[in-house]
N, C-alpha and C positions, 0 to 999 in steps of 0.2 A: 252506372246510369249515363248513358249518350248525352253529351252536350247540349244537342238542339232540344231533348225531353228535359232538362233542368231548365234551359231557357223557356220552353214552354209551359212549364210548371210557374216559376216566375211571374210571366206574362199574364199568367189567368190567377196569379195573385195564392197560389197553391203552396205546399210542402210536401218535400219528400220524408217519409215516416221512416221507411227501410229500403236499401238498396239492396236488389237480388235479383240474380241471373240464374236461372235454372241449368244454363249449359254450364255453369261453374261449379255446380253442386254435385259431389262425387257419390254423393249418397245414391243418385239416380241409378249408378251404375249400367250394367248393359241392356236393362230393360228401362230405357228412358221414354220410351212412347207413352203418354197416358201421365206423365208425371205431374203436369200442369193441371190437371184433372183431378187427381187426388191433393194437390196443394190448395187450389181454388175452394174445394168441396170443404175443407177443414178450415180453410181461412172462414168460409161464409160461417160456418158451424160457431168457428170462436168470437167473430163478431156478434153473433146472435146472445152468445151467452155471456159478453163481456169478458173473455179470456184474451189474455195478452198473448196472440199468436206466436210473435217472434220470440218469445222465452221458451214457448210449447214448443214450436218449429225446430227449435235446436236441441231437442232430446231424441235419445234413442225409440222412443214412443213414436215420435211423429214420423219418421220414416217409414216404420211397420205398418202407421195407418194411412198413408199415403199410397203405398204398395196395394193396400188391401182394395182400395178404390180403383186403383189399376186393375188388379186382378178380376174384381166383378165387372169392370167394364169388357174386361176381354172374354169372360164366360157370356157376359150377355149378346155380345157381337159375333161371337162363335155360334151360339144358340139361334138367333135370329138374326144374321145379317141386314144390314141397313132398315132397320125396324124404326118407323117414325113416332113410335109412343113415347114422350118425354117423361110420363109416369112410372117408365122401365128402365130409365137410363140408372148409370151407377150412382153418379152423385145426387140425383132423387131419391132413390132407395136410402143411401148413407144418410142423407138429412133428414129423412123422415124418421130414421130411428131417432133421432134427438128431437122430435118433434116440430121440425122444420118443414113446412107443407108446401107443395107445389099449389101457387096460386094462378099462374097466368104462363102460357108458352105462345111467343109470337110465330107468327107464320114463317117457316123458312122465307129467306127473302136472298136476292144478290145483294153481294155486300158493296154497299157504298158508304161511305163516311157519314153521309148526312142521313140516309136512311137508318143505317144502324145508330147513330148518335140520338134521333128522334124515338126510336123505339126503346133504347135504353132509358132515356128520360121518361115515357109515357109511365104513369103510375096504373098500369092495368091491373086489377084485382088486388091493388093496394101492396102489392110485392116490393118489400124493401129491401132484399136481398135477391141479388141478380147474379145468373150464371150465362156469361156470354160466349157463345160457341161458334167458333168459325171453321171451315174447312174448304178444301180443293183437292186437287189431283196428288198434291205431295203429301197430305197428312190434315192435320187441323191443330186449332189451340183454343185455348179457353181462358178467361180473364174474368175477373169478379168485381161487381159495384155493389157498395151499401149506400142508401140514400138517408142521409139525417136531415133535420131539420133546414140547416144551413149550408151545410156542407156534403160532399159525395167522396168516398173513401174507395179507391181502385186498388186494385191489386193485381197486377200483371206478372206471372212468373219469368217474364222475360225482362222486367225492368225493376219490379220491387212494388213498395205500397206508397200510394200516394193520397193527399186530400187537395181537393180543390172546392172552391166554394160553389153552393148550388147553380148560382145565377151565372157562372163562369163554364159549366159542362157544355153549353152549345159551341162556346168557342174552343174548347180543349178537344172534345172526342174526334171530330172528323180531322183535326191535323195530326192527333196521337195515332186515331187508324192510319192514316196516310205514312206517317214518319217511322212509325213500327214497321212498315210494310204490308202490314193486314189487308190494305186495299188491293196490293198487287198480288201478294200470294195465295190469299183465299177466294173463291168464287161465290160461296153461299155461306149463312150465318143465321142465328136465331138467337132469342135472347127468353131464358128461362127465369121467371119471378117467384118466390118462395116468401112467404109470411109466418 
C-alpha cells in the first residue's frame, strides 16, 4: 500500500485490514481485464454472509469464481455492447444468485471526487453493499464499499481492504479518488447499491 494512502487512512482514524494489489496477483494470468469486478463482487458476497474474504480469497475456488464473473461480464458485453441496464451487469446477476438484491443505481456521472463521495455516502434504497464503477477511454475499475453503523469498509483491488469511521468518509473519499489517480484516469462513474 502506498505511503500516502496509509497516512490518509491514519489521518481519518481508519485501519488497514489487508494490503492487496491485483497487479501483483499471479492468478489473474493473461486475462486480467475484469479481475477487479470479480474480486469486488465476491468481497460483497462474503461481507453479506460474514465470510472471511481473505481466507476464502486465498483458495483455489476463489480464482475460479472471480474468473466466472469476468466471463459472465464478457458474454454480456459481447451480446449487448454499451448496455445501460445495471440489472443485467455480471456483478448484479452473480450477487442475485446469493439473494443480494439491487436496490439502487445512481445516475452515471462525470467523475469528480466530491460528487462520487456524496453518491457513495447517500443511503438510496437502503443499499448497505455498494459496487462503485469507474470508466474511461483506457478501460475501467471498480471498488466496493460496505456501510456499517459506525464504520465503512472499503475494498479496492488496487490497494486492499480498509475501514474508516463513518463520520470520516467525507474527508477520505475525495482524497482517495484523487490520490489513486481515479479522478484523472476515469471520466465516468456510477454507484450500484445492494441490500
